[in-house]
Structures are given as structure tokens and as C-alpha cells.
C-alpha positions in Angstrom: 83.3 37.9 77.7 80.2 36.7 75.7 77.1 35.8 77.7 73.4 35.4 77.1 72.6 36.3 80.7 73.6 39.9 81.3 71.9 39.9 84.7 73.8 37.0 85.9 77.1 38.2 84.6 76.6 41.6 86.1 75.8 40.1 89.4 78.4 37.3 89.3 81.3 39.3 87.8 80.7 43.0 88.3 80.0 42.5 92.0 81.7 39.4 93.3 84.7 39.4 90.8 85.4 43.0 91.4 85.5 42.4 95.2 87.6 39.2 94.7 90.0 41.2 92.6 90.2 43.8 95.1 91.0 41.4 97.9 93.4 39.6 95.7 95.3 42.7 95.0 95.4 43.6 98.6 96.2 40.2 100.1 97.4 37.9 97.3 101.0 39.2 96.9 102.9 39.8 93.7 104.2 37.1 91.4 107.9 36.7 90.7 107.5 37.1 86.9 105.3 40.2 87.1 106.5 42.4 90.1 104.1 45.1 89.3 101.0 42.9 89.1 99.0 40.7 91.4 98.5 37.0 90.3 94.8 37.2 90.7 94.4 39.3 87.6 95.8 36.6 85.2 92.7 34.3 85.3 90.0 36.9 85.5 87.0 36.0 83.3 86.7 39.6 82.0 88.8 42.3 80.3 90.9 43.8 83.1 93.2 46.8 82.9 95.7 48.2 85.5 96.2 52.0 85.3 99.1 53.9 86.7 97.4 57.1 88.1 100.6 59.1 88.2 101.5 58.5 84.6 97.9 58.2 83.3 98.9 55.1 81.4 97.7 51.5 81.0 100.5 49.4 82.5 98.8 45.9 82.3 96.1 44.3 80.2 95.0 40.7 80.6 94.3 38.4 77.6 90.7 39.5 77.3 91.7 43.2 77.3 94.4 42.5 74.8 91.7 40.9 72.6 89.8 44.2 72.6 92.7 46.0 71.0 93.6 43.3 68.5 97.1 43.3 69.9 97.9 46.6 68.2 99.4 48.5 71.2 102.4 48.0 73.3 102.3 48.7 77.0 102.5 51.0 78.7 100.3 53.3 76.7 98.3 56.4 77.3 94.7 55.7 78.4 93.1 57.6 75.6 95.3 55.8 73.0 94.3 52.5 74.5 90.6 53.4 74.2 91.0 54.4 70.6 92.9 51.2 69.8 90.0 49.2 71.5 87.4 51.0 69.5 85.6 52.3 72.6 82.9 55.0 72.0 80.1 56.3 74.0 76.6 55.2 73.2 76.3 58.0 70.7 79.4 56.9 68.8 81.8 59.5 70.1 85.4 58.3 70.7 86.3 57.9 74.4 89.1 60.3 74.0 86.6 63.0 73.0 84.3 62.6 76.0 84.6 62.4 79.8 85.0 58.6 79.5 84.9 56.1 82.4 88.7 55.4 81.6 89.5 59.1 81.9 87.6 59.4 85.2 89.5 56.4 86.7 92.8 57.8 85.4 91.9 61.0 87.3 91.4 59.1 90.5 87.5 59.0 90.4 85.9 55.6 91.0 83.4 54.5 88.4 80.6 52.4 89.8 79.4 51.3 86.4 78.9 53.1 83.0 77.9 51.6 79.6 80.2 52.0 76.6 80.1 50.8 73.1 82.8 48.9 71.3 83.5 48.4 67.6 85.3 45.1 67.7 88.9 45.3 66.3 88.8 41.9 64.7 85.6 42.7 62.8 85.9 46.4 61.7 88.8 46.1 59.3 88.6 46.5 55.5 88.7 42.8 55.0 85.8 42.1 57.4 82.6 40.7 55.9 79.4 42.8 56.1 78.0 40.2 58.6 81.1 40.8 60.8 80.9 44.5 60.6 77.2 44.5 61.5 78.0 42.2 64.4 80.6 44.7 65.6 78.1 47.4 65.9 76.2 47.9 69.2 78.2 45.7 71.5 77.8 47.1 75.0 80.3 46.8 77.7 79.8 47.8 81.3 82.8 49.6 82.8 83.7 49.5 86.5 86.7 51.2 88.0 88.3 50.7 91.4 91.2 52.6 93.0 93.7 50.4 94.7 94.9 53.0 97.2 93.5 53.5 100.7 89.7 53.9 100.8 89.3 52.5 97.2 88.6 48.8 98.1 86.6 46.6 100.3 83.1 46.3 101.5 81.4 49.1 103.5 83.4 49.7 106.6 86.3 47.3 105.6 89.7 48.6 105.2 92.0 46.3 103.2 95.8 46.6 103.3 97.4 47.5 100.0 101.0 47.0 99.0 102.9 50.3 98.8 103.8 49.8 95.1 100.1 49.5 94.1 98.8 52.6 96.0 98.9 54.7 92.8 97.2 52.1 90.7 93.5 51.4 89.6 91.7 48.5 88.2 89.2 48.8 85.3 86.9 45.8 84.6 85.0 45.5 81.2 81.8 43.2 81.2 79.8 42.6 78.1 76.1 43.3 78.7 74.5 42.1 75.5 75.3 41.3 71.8 73.2 43.2 69.3 70.1 44.0 71.3 69.4 47.8 71.0 65.7 48.1 72.2 64.9 50.7 74.8 63.2 48.1 77.1 66.2 45.7 77.0 68.7 48.7 77.6 66.7 49.8 80.6 66.6 46.2 82.0 70.4 45.9 81.6 70.9 49.3 83.4 68.6 48.2 86.1 70.4 45.0 86.5 73.8 46.6 86.9 72.5 49.2 89.2 70.9 46.7 91.6 74.3 45.0 91.9 75.9 48.2 93.0 74.2 48.0 96.4 76.6 50.5 98.0 76.1 53.2 95.4 72.9 55.1 94.8 71.7 54.8 91.2 68.8 56.6 89.5 67.5 56.7 86.0 65.5 59.6 84.6 63.5 60.0 81.3 64.3 63.3 79.7 61.6 62.6 77.1 58.9 63.2 79.7 58.0 66.6 81.0 60.4 67.9 83.7 62.7 64.8 83.2 61.4 62.8 86.1 63.0 59.8 87.9 61.6 56.5 86.5 63.7 54.2 88.8 65.8 54.3 91.8 67.7 51.5 93.5 67.5 50.7 97.2 70.8 52.5 98.0 69.0 55.7 96.9 66.4 55.2 99.5 68.9 54.5 102.2 70.9 57.5 101.2 68.0 60.1 101.0 65.3 58.6 103.2 62.8 58.8 100.4 60.9 55.6 99.3 60.9 54.7 95.7 57.2 55.6 95.3 58.1 59.0 96.8 60.8 59.7 94.2 59.7 58.1 91.0 57.7 60.5 88.9 59.5 63.7 90.4 62.4 65.7 89.2 65.4 65.0 91.5 65.5 68.7 92.5 63.4 67.8 95.5 66.8 67.0 97.2 67.8 70.6 97.0 67.4 73.1 99.8 68.1 76.6 100.9 71.9 76.3 101.0 72.3 74.3 97.8 74.8 76.0 95.4 72.7 77.3 92.6 75.7 77.8 90.4 76.5 74.1 90.6 72.8 73.3 89.9 73.0 75.5 86.8 76.1 73.7 85.5 74.3 70.4 85.8 71.3 71.8 83.9 73.6 73.1 81.2 75.3 69.6 80.9 71.9 67.9 80.6 70.8 70.4 77.9 74.1 69.6 76.0 73.6 65.9 76.7 77.1 65.6 78.3 78.2 63.7 81.4 78.9 65.8 84.5 80.0 65.3 88.1 79.3 67.9 90.8 79.2 68.0 94.6 76.0 69.5 96.0 74.6 70.1 99.4 71.4 68.0 99.4 68.8 67.3 102.0 67.4 64.0 103.2 63.7 63.5 103.8 64.2 64.3 107.6 65.7 67.6 106.7 69.3 66.7 107.5 71.9 68.0 105.0 74.6 65.9 103.4 77.2 66.5 100.7 76.2 64.5 97.6 78.6 63.8 94.7 76.3 63.5 91.8 77.5 61.9 88.5 75.1 62.0 85.6 75.7 60.3 82.2 73.4 60.4 79.1 72.2 57.1 77.5 71.4 57.2 73.7 69.8 54.6 71.5 71.3 53.0 68.3 70.1 56.1 66.3 72.0 58.4 68.7 68.8 59.8 70.3 68.8 60.5 74.1 66.6 58.1 75.9 67.8 58.2 79.6 70.1 59.9 82.1 71.8 57.5 84.6 72.7 59.2 87.9 75.1 58.0 90.6 75.0 59.6 94.0 77.6 59.2 96.7 77.6 60.6 100.2 80.9 62.4 100.4 80.1 64.5 103.5 83.1 63.2 105.5 85.4 64.0 102.6 84.0 67.5 102.1 84.1 68.3 105.9 87.7 67.2 106.1 88.5 69.4 103.0 86.6 72.3 104.6 88.6 71.9 107.8 91.8 71.7 105.8 91.0 74.9 103.9 89.9 76.6 107.2 93.2 75.6 108.8 95.1 77.0 105.7 93.1 80.2 105.8 93.8 80.5 109.6 97.5 79.9 108.9 97.5 82.5 106.1 95.6 85.0 108.3 98.1 84.5 111.0 101.1 85.0 108.6 99.3 88.1 107.2 98.9 89.5 110.8 102.6 88.8 111.6 103.6 90.6 108.5 101.4 93.5 109.3 102.8 93.7 112.9 106.4 93.4 111.5 105.9 96.1 109.0 104.3 98.3 111.6 107.2 97.7 114.0 109.8 98.5 111.2 107.9 101.7 110.3 107.7 102.8 114.0 111.3 102.2 114.4 112.2 104.4 111.5 109.6 107.2 112.2 111.2 110.5 112.8 108.3 112.0 114.9 104.9 111.6 116.4 102.9 112.7 113.3 105.2 110.7 111.0 104.6 107.6 112.9 100.8 108.1 113.0 100.5 108.9 109.3 102.6 105.9 108.4 100.5 103.6 110.6 97.3 104.8 109.0 98.6 104.2 105.5 99.8 100.7 106.6 96.6 99.4 108.0 94.6 100.7 104.9 93.7 98.4 103.1 95.3 95.5 104.9 93.2 95.7 108.0 90.6 98.5 107.4 88.9 100.6 104.8 89.1 103.7 107.0 91.6 104.6 109.7 91.9 107.5 112.1 94.5 108.3 114.9 93.5 110.7 117.7 96.1 111.8 120.2 95.7 113.7 123.4 97.6 117.0 123.5 99.2 115.7 126.7 98.3 112.6 128.9 95.3 113.4 131.2 94.2 116.5 129.2 91.2 114.8 127.7 91.3 116.9 124.6 92.2 114.7 121.5 93.5 115.9 118.1 93.0 113.9 115.0 96.6 113.7 113.7 96.3 111.1 110.9 93.6 109.6 108.6 93.7 107.1 105.7 91.1 105.7 103.4 90.7 103.4 100.3 88.9 106.4 98.7 90.9 109.6 99.2 87.6 111.6 99.3 86.7 109.8 102.4 89.8 111.1 104.3 88.4 114.5 104.3 85.0 113.2 105.4 86.5 111.3 108.4 88.5 114.3 109.3 85.4 116.5 109.3 83.6 113.8 111.5 86.1 114.6 114.2 85.3 118.3 114.0 81.5 117.5 114.3 81.6 115.0 117.1 82.8 115.6 120.7 85.6 113.1 121.2 86.8 114.5 124.5 87.5 111.8 127.1 84.4 110.8 129.0 82.0 112.5 126.5 79.2 110.7 124.7 81.2 109.1 121.9 83.0 105.7 121.4 86.3 107.5 121.1 85.6 109.6 124.3 84.7 106.3 126.1 87.9 104.6 125.0 90.0 107.7 126.0 88.4 107.8 129.4 88.4 104.1 130.3 91.4 102.8 128.3 89.3 99.8 127.3 88.9 98.7 123.5 85.5 98.7 121.9 84.3 96.3 119.2 81.3 97.4 117.1 80.8 94.4 114.8 77.6 95.7 113.2 77.1 99.4 112.8 73.7 100.8 112.0 72.9 101.0 108.3 71.6 104.6 108.4 73.3 107.6 109.9 70.1 108.8 111.6 70.2 105.5 113.7 73.8 106.2 114.7 73.6 110.0 115.3 70.0 110.8 116.1 69.7 114.6 116.5 72.9 115.3 114.6 71.9 115.6 110.9 75.4 116.8 109.7 77.1 113.8 111.3 74.5 111.5 110.1 75.0 112.7 106.5 78.7 112.2 106.8 78.1 108.7 108.3 75.9 107.7 105.3 78.6 109.0 102.8 81.2 107.0 104.7 79.2 103.7 104.4 80.4 102.4 107.7 79.8 98.7 108.4 82.0 97.6 111.4 84.4 99.4 113.7 87.1 98.9 116.3 88.4 101.7 118.6 91.4 100.8 120.8 93.4 103.0 123.1 97.1 103.9 122.5 98.8 103.2 125.8 102.3 103.5 127.0 103.8 103.3 130.5 100.4 103.1 132.2 99.0 106.3 130.4 96.4 106.6 127.6 97.9 108.7 124.9 95.2 108.5 122.3 92.9 106.2 120.2 93.2 104.1 117.0 90.0 103.7 115.0 89.6 101.1 112.3 86.5 101.0 110.1 85.2 98.7 107.3 82.8 100.0 104.7 79.8 98.7 102.8 79.4 96.8 100.5 82.7 94.8 100.6 84.2 95.4 104.0 84.3 92.4 106.4 82.6 92.2 109.8 85.1 92.6 112.6 85.5 89.9 115.3 87.5 89.1 118.3 90.5 88.1 116.3 90.6 91.5 114.7 90.2 93.2 118.0 93.2 91.2 119.4 95.3 92.3 116.4 94.2 95.9 116.6 95.0 95.9 120.3 98.5 94.5 119.8 99.1 97.0 117.0 97.9 99.9 119.2 100.3 98.9 121.9 103.2 99.2 119.7 102.0 102.5 118.3 101.5 103.8 121.8 105.0 103.0 122.8 106.3 104.7 119.6 104.2 107.8 120.2 105.6 108.0 123.7 109.2 107.6 122.6 108.7 110.0 119.8 107.4 112.6 122.2 110.4 112.0 124.4 112.7 112.4 121.3 111.0 115.5 120.3 111.4 117.1 123.8 115.1 116.2 123.8 115.5 117.4 120.2 113.9 120.7 121.1 116.3 121.1 124.0 119.3 120.0 121.9 118.3 122.3 119.0 118.0 125.3 121.4 121.4 124.5 122.9 123.0 124.1 119.5 121.5 127.3 118.0 122.6 129.3 121.1 126.2 128.0 120.6 126.4 128.9 116.9 127.6 132.5 116.6 126.0 135.2 114.4 128.3 136.1 111.6 129.9 139.5 112.4 130.4 142.3 110.1 134.2 142.7 109.3 135.5 145.5 107.2 137.0 144.4 103.9 135.3 141.0 104.0 132.0 139.6 102.8 130.9 136.8 105.2 128.0 134.3 104.8 127.3 131.1 106.7 124.7 128.4 106.6 123.8 125.4 108.9 121.7 122.5 107.7 120.3 120.1 110.3 120.6 116.4 109.4 118.1 113.7 110.2 120.5 111.3 112.0 120.5 111.0 115.7 118.6 113.8 117.5 119.0 116.1 114.4 121.8 118.0 116.3 125.5 117.4 116.2 128.9 118.8 116.6 129.3 120.9 113.4 130.3 124.5 113.9 131.7 127.6 112.2 133.2 130.8 113.7 134.5 134.2 112.6 136.6 136.1 115.2 138.0 139.6 114.7 141.3 139.6 116.6 142.9 142.4 118.7 145.8 142.8 116.2 143.6 143.4 113.2 143.7 139.9 111.9 140.5 137.7 111.6 140.3 134.2 112.9 138.2 131.7 110.8 137.3 128.2 112.0 135.1 125.3 110.9 134.9 122.1 112.9 133.0 118.9 113.5 132.8 116.9 116.8 132.1 113.3 116.3 128.6 112.3 117.3 125.0 113.5 116.7 123.5 114.1 120.2 123.4 116.5 123.1 126.9 115.4 124.2 128.3 116.3 120.8 126.5 119.6 120.8 127.9 120.4 124.3 131.4 119.3 123.3 131.1 121.5 120.2 130.3 124.5 122.4 133.2 123.8 124.7 135.7 123.3 121.9 134.6 126.4 120.1 135.0 128.5 123.3 138.5 127.0 123.9 139.6 127.7 120.3 138.3 131.3 120.5 140.3 131.9 123.7 143.6 130.5 122.3 143.1 132.4 118.9 142.5 135.7 120.9 145.9 135.3 122.4 147.3 135.7 118.8 148.8 132.2 118.5 149.7 130.6 115.2 147.1 128.2 113.8 149.0 125.0 114.5 149.7 126.0 118.1 146.0 126.9 118.6 144.9 123.4 117.4 147.6 121.7 119.6 146.4 123.5 122.7 142.8 122.7 122.0 143.8 119.0 121.5 145.6 118.9 124.9 142.8 120.5 126.7 140.1 118.3 125.1 142.1 115.2 126.1 143.0 116.3 129.5 139.4 117.4 130.5 137.8 114.6 128.3 135.6 117.2 126.6 135.0 115.2 123.5 136.2 111.8 122.0 137.3 113.2 118.7 136.9 116.2 116.4 138.1 117.7 113.2 138.8 121.3 112.7 140.4 123.9 110.4 141.7 127.2 112.0 142.9 130.0 109.7 144.3 133.4 110.5 143.7 136.0 107.8 146.1 138.9 108.3 145.2 142.6 107.7 145.4 143.6 104.0 148.4 145.3 102.4 148.3 148.3 100.2 147.0 146.2 97.2 144.2 144.6 99.3 146.0 141.2 99.3 146.1 139.3 102.7 148.3 136.6 104.1 146.5 133.4 105.1 148.0 131.0 107.6 146.0 127.8 108.4 146.3 124.4 110.1 144.1 121.4 109.5 143.3 118.7 112.0 141.8 115.9 109.9 139.1 118.2 108.3 138.0 118.5 104.7 140.3 120.8 102.8 139.0 124.5 102.3 138.7 125.8 98.8 140.2 129.0 97.4 138.9 130.5 94.2 140.6 133.5 92.7 138.8 136.3 90.7 140.4 134.7 87.5 138.6 131.4 88.2 141.7 129.5 89.5 140.6 126.9 92.1 143.1 125.7 94.7 142.5 123.0 97.3 144.1 124.0 100.6 145.3 120.6 101.6 148.9 121.2 102.8 150.2 120.2 106.1 147.3 117.9 107.2 147.5 116.6 110.7 145.6 114.0 112.9 142.1 114.7 114.3 141.9 116.3 117.6 141.8 113.6 120.4 143.6 110.9 118.4 147.3 111.4 119.3 147.8 111.9 123.1 151.4 113.4 122.8 151.0 115.6 119.8 152.3 119.1 120.4 153.4 118.5 124.1 156.8 119.2 125.6 159.5 117.5 123.5 157.1 116.5 120.8 156.7 118.2 117.5 153.3 119.8 117.0 151.0 120.7 114.1 152.5 122.7 111.2 150.8 125.3 109.2 150.8 126.5 105.7 151.1 130.1 104.6 149.9 131.7 101.3 148.8 135.1 99.9 145.2 135.5 99.0 144.6 138.3 96.4 141.8 140.8 96.7 138.5 139.6 95.2 139.2 136.0 96.0 136.8 133.6 97.7 137.5 131.2 100.5 135.0 128.4 101.2 135.1 126.2 104.3 132.6 123.3 105.0 132.0 120.2 107.0 131.9 116.6 105.6 128.0 116.5 105.5 128.4 118.1 102.1 130.7 115.5 100.5 130.5 112.3 102.6 127.1 110.8 101.8 126.2 107.2 102.4 125.9 105.2 99.2 127.8 107.9 97.0 131.4 108.3 96.0 133.2 110.9 98.1 135.6 111.9 95.3 132.7 112.5 93.0 130.9 114.6 95.6 134.1 116.6 96.1 134.4 117.1 92.3 130.8 118.3 92.1 131.5 120.9 94.8 134.6 122.2 93.1 132.8 122.4 89.7 129.9 124.2 91.3 132.2 126.8 92.9 134.1 127.4 89.6 130.8 128.0 87.7 129.7 130.7 90.1 130.3 134.2 88.6 133.5 135.8 89.9 131.7 138.9 91.3 129.0 137.0 93.2 128.6 138.1 96.8 129.3 135.5 99.6 125.6 135.1 100.4 124.9 134.0 96.7 127.8 131.7 96.8 126.6 129.8 99.9 123.0 129.6 98.5 124.3 128.2 95.2 126.5 125.6 96.7 123.7 124.2 98.9 121.3 124.3 96.0 123.6 122.1 93.9 125.5 120.0 96.4 123.2 119.4 99.3 122.2 115.7 99.4 118.7 114.6 98.6 118.5 112.7 101.9 120.3 114.7 104.5 121.6 112.4 107.2 124.4 114.5 108.6 124.7 118.1 109.5 126.3 120.6 107.1 128.1 123.8 108.0 129.3 126.2 105.2 131.2 129.4 105.5 132.2 131.7 102.7 134.6 134.6 102.9 135.2 137.0 100.0 138.0 139.6 100.2 136.8 142.9 99.0 139.0 145.4 96.9 
């Protein structure tokens, strides 16, 4: 590696040898005795390393490279450990492992066009070395060049060399000795210039930090080709003349900080050529110090990486577009799910407003027409990042005339059914609402930046409008993509609103029907009666639950509770029919089992209902002590509860029979019908009948719910009126989320 002609060595080896090595690696094939290594490296007249980029380890060192370490390391070895063993330092004496060394750069996949390093020769720096040998070991300079063997890492400009697959994650590092013990500033500059001239495809510059403003003192021809500036235009000026209006000042400041700290740095900057065209410039700057450790120069390497940056920007833009598309799909999916689960128009609109803020907007408002074609909107839902803005955007609707066709964006959308995109709203409220100071003040406080107003449509009708707004200073500017998303979202909302209105109309009709079918609890001498009906949220919020109290001609009292399967208008209608049939059979004075059998036969014969459960009880007139005989039959219904004045609780679950509508032949000619149970109910006792909405709750144990009901009933004071009993039972036992209807009937015997 010794030479007295650094210029010749730099030209002959750093240039030609490196390219010969590259071609040899790419084309020479692999020797049989070294399957990981090209044969061309064996006879290289320089120290050569091969680095595994994946492992960041030296996997091969030729004889000249082994000489650097004194044969004290075994391969493979970590790149920093090899540098320490070879005695490599920067020109200031710092170990390579403590700096951003050329070896570390190459190991990180960054080519090194050429950097000087110092070496303390392993054979001469030991304790047994003579003073002359130790002095000779000081100041030896090596020039380091690193090449990547993967695609794009080899070859002349425009040349693409094939690389064996097993070498695509490898790099070559070549060490050339520049001088022996020459340390003068003039000789060091000459050596740097010589090496820079060789690197004709890399732009090299040298600056003098000892002069005012650190000017360029030399540039190579590649710099002039890269930037368009002649050498005489550049020398004497600070290289900031390459910067322009879009150069990242944060990156510039990082470079300045590294120069002040005398540390190497690599940054990618947007620079400008002499003709004004922009290019992305990868700038690598390394400090150069003299033998005393004083800074004398900075060496810069510039590389046009515009194509690489543009490809990366396109990749990032594609990823951003893909993520935006996924985010939009998630928003639409969430909106669809919410709309499906919404229980009414207002619930759907409030949920939508909360969903789009903050995912799509900073402010959101939903306006609905009272009825299609009326032209009079009502602001039914608002949402905002700042809760205080929700009141402001609501008041804005009170101040502005949003009627269809009037002078407002919302009125325009309601009248035409066409969406409006306002990408850039005026900064000041007076520009937006000239002549309306109250609205202008609200506008300023809302800090509006960009807006979208889209119609809510369904079945060819405009039902309302959805308004999305972003706010200063952080809200984004809406574009066509946002408009398309908002239009899609509004279409789903419009259909939900229309369906919800249809549902509400059907529900109102069903609720009216059901309430008309449920009887008012009559006043019966000797009995306290109380009933409650709770509407569930399943189906149309109506169903087939019912209760009934019927004073009979013979002085007895008929008591019934039942539940028709289903939660819709059909179930409510079937409940009314079944209740009427049961009342007519009970009026005839039939026994409870017979009444239920006759109801079953009529229900199946006329197909009044698919299935139903029911309990019918006949409470006979009281005897002299006030006690009453109770006869009851049960067709698949939850067992009634009887609580005596002494606190004894009895579950009336004897003689259970199938549900109504299940067994076609039950109670018909020749077939045994439902049986009944008879017991005496003492005066002061309480009878509680209920439907399964109280005990059968999704996700909860039915037995535990039944135990809760019984404990609650037993804890109620014995003299509590029937009304208080019903209120307490519902307060404790009603489910938190009521899905099914509940009917409760309490009967207390007086006396």
C-alpha cells in the first residue's frame, strides 16, 4: 500500500481499480474455495473489505486488510470492532467507532466516494515498538472508498451491471494510502484535490472555515456540471447560494450545527442550479483537521438524488392515498353501522354528527326539512371539537334564513339538491355576512376555513342538508375527494332518515293500537289492583304483552297476563284478538284450563297468532274470613308469585302446560286438555303476575333474575299497597337496557 505518488495511486487504484473490482464482482463469478467471494479480490493491490450489510459485519479481508489489524481478529467481525483492531481514527484522533465513520456509512448502505482516515499501524504501536516505529505510525493517511454491490451501486454512469443474487447485500471497502508522514496543510489539500479529481461522477467541494463566512476554495468539474456554476463563480462564496425559497431551513440549521461542532453530516436539500431549476441534493460534509487536531477544511460531496427523492415522494403519496382510502372506508362502515342501529331520526343525526367530528370535520350540522317539499329546515344535530362551538353553530341557524331557495348556501342546497364545496371561506365575518353583524361575529368566533354542504336525499326527495366545516388554524382545506366522501355519507344518512321516519310513523300507529287494546284497570271491591306496561326497544317498540282484570257475572274476578310471540303490528293485533277471545270464554264462567284450551283451538283454527303464553286465574268471591279460592292454569308463561302477609313466598308453578299454538290436538274431542291448580289465598296476601321481559334478559342468567324478583317482593313491607309494590318491583328489577316489553299486574286481597 506504500507509494510516493499519491496522485498516481489515487487515479490508478481508487478509480480504475474500484471499477475493475466492481466489474469483477458482477461478472467474474465465484471461486470454488470461497463461495461467498469473487476471485478478483484476492490479488487487489490495496486493502479490501467485504461487508455484509444485513449483519453489519466484515465477512472478508484480503491480505493487505489483514495486515492492518495485525491478524488479531477472526472473521466475521463487527465493523466497529474491525476498525478499532486496525487502529483507524478520524484526522483528529477519535476512534472510528465513536464517529460517523466511512465504514459505518457503508455498513448503513450509504456509498462513500472518498474520505481520509488516519491509521496507527498495528505492527508499530505495541509496547515493544521503538520510538522511531511509533513515530512512523503516527499520521499515516488512508483514503476510504465504499461501493455497494447491489443494484445501482456499481458501474459507470448509465451502466447497469448484473450482480449475483448472493452478493446483493454486500459492499466493498477499499483503503489506499495517500502519504507517509506528510502533515502540512498544502500537501493535505493537494491530496484531497487529487482524490476529488478522480471522482469525476461525484461533485466535490472544499471550504476554508478559517476564513470569514467559510467560503469555497475549490470545486471539481462535477460540481460545475451539477450546479451550472463555473468554478470562478463559486470559489470565494459560501455554498448557501445554492439554496432557494423552498429549501428546508430546518435541514440547513442542522448542517450549521454540525459545522459548529466540527462533526460530519449528511442531509438531503432542495437546491437550485444557476438556471433556476431545482434538484434534490444529498450533501455530505466532513471536517479535516491537521496533526495538532485543528480544523483546517471541510470536504463536501454533492450527489443529485432527485430521482430517488421523487420516487420516495410518490411512494409516500401512494401510501397516504391508500391510508386515506382506508380511513374513508372505515368512516363509511362506522356510519353504516350506526345508521343501522339508530332508533330514530334524531338519534341517527346526532350519531352522525359525533362520528364525523373530528374524523372529517371540526364542525358539523344536520338540518332536516319538517316534511319533504316544505322548505322549512330544522337544525336537529350539531357537533364540534370545542363544545362551546356547538351552541354557536346552533345559534347561527337561528340568525340565518336557511329556507329552501333563500340567500344562503344551505337554502341553495335544499332547493337544488346539488352539493356545494367552499374550499376557501373568507377570513373575516364581515366579508361573509355583510350587513348582518350578529352572524358576522358568530362567524369570526367559529373560525371557519373551509366548508361542504351536501343534500340528504332518499327516493328522489331532498330531506335536508349535511354541513361540514373545518376551522382555523389547523383545519384542512376541503377538496373534491372530500366532497365525494361527504356526498356518499349524506346518501347513506338520507336513506336512514327516510327509513327512520317510516319507522316512526309505523311505531306511532302501532303504539296507538296497542294502548287502545290495553284495558284500564277497573275498581273491584275487596281488591287493590295496579298494573304497569314498559315498552321495549326491540322491533317497533310494540309487542304482544298484555294484562287484564275482568269482574265476572257470578262475583268472581278473572285475572290474565299473556305474551304473543313477536314485536310488531301483527303481534299487537294478535294480542288484541287473543285478549278478546279469552274475555269472552272467561265471561261464560268456564274453568281456567278450559278457557285456555278454547283460546288455543280458536287461535289455531283462525290462525290469529303463531304462538303465545298466558296465565288465566279465577279468583272466587271471599268467604266470611276474607279468604278467597284461586284457580289458575298456565300455558307456558312465567309462574305467578304469591306473598302472604306473614312474608311466605310461593311460586305458582303447578300444572304447567304447553304454549298456545304449539299442540294442535290439545283439549279437543277425545284428548285431555289443560289441568288447573286450586289453592286458598288468605286475606292480605299479594298476587304478582308478570311477563318474561322482567326475567329473561339477553346476556344475564334467567334464574338469577327470577331470584332477584322474589327477593325484592319479599323485602317489600307487608302492608304496602299494590301501586307501591309495582313501582318497587320495576325500580329494582327492570333491565338497564330494556329490549323486550314488560307487563306487571299486582293484586292485593283486602281484609
